[in-house]
N, C-alpha and C positions, 0 to 999 in steps of 0.2 A: 294715210294708213287706214286700212279697212279691217275691222274685226269680224271674225266669223267662227262658228263652232259652238259646241255645247258649253264651253267655259264663259262665253260672253254674258250669259244671264247671271252667272255667279259674280263676275267682276264689273258689270256694266256701270253701276253707280260709282265705284271707286275710279274707274277709268274716266268717267265724265268729270269727276271732281279734281283729278290730278293732272290730266293731260293738258299740255299747253301748245301742242301742235295740232294742225288740222287732222281730223279723223272722222270716220263714220262706221256705222254698224251695218253689216250686210242685211238685206231684206230677208224676211223669214223663209221665203222660197229658195234661197241660195245660201243660207247660213250654216250649212254643214259642209264638211270637206268632201267635195265631189267635183267631177269635171265641170259641171254647170257653174259652180262657184268660180272656177278658174276662168271660164268664159266671161262671167260677169266682171271679173277683175280686168280681163283683157279689154273689155268695152270701156271701162274707166280709163285705163292706160291709153287707149286709142284716142279718146277725147282729150286727154292731157298731152298728147303727142309723145308719150313715153314708149320706148321700145325696150323689151326685155325678152331674151330667149328663155326657153324652158330650162336650159342648163344654168342660166343666171338667176332664175327665180328661186328664192329660199324663204319658205314661210317661217314666221317667228311665232312660236307657240308660247302661250302664257303659262302653261303648266304641262307637266308630263301627262301622257295618256293614262287612262285607267289601268291598262295592262302593265305599264311601266311602274306606276305607283304601287300596284299590288305585288309585283315582283320585288321591288325594293323592300316592301314590308316583310315579305317572306324571307328575303336574304338577311334583313336586319334581325329577325327573330332567330334564324339559324345561327347567325354570328353570335348573338347573345347566348344561345345554348352552348356553343363551342367554348366561349369565354368562361361561362359558368362551370363547365366540365373541367376546364384547365385549372380553374381556381380550386376545384375540389379534388384535383389530382387524378381525374379520370382521363382515359384516352378519348380523343374525339375521332369521329369517323370521317 
């Protein structure tokens, strides 16, 4: 398992403490989600004799993207407003 992305710095110590399977952290020059990072992973797979097509590859994200987190927060606030209006007998939009 290879970890990369901006969340690695946030979770690195916890991952190191809890993981019991082999893992590594992508080097700084390829630790962001971009084509070069996929190429680096391909090199690792090649050395391991592992074959995986683009269709088969599924990244596993440790957390939602910032955009997804912000959207969920907005929707949560909006939902809370609707519930509050309903409790007060007001019509929601």
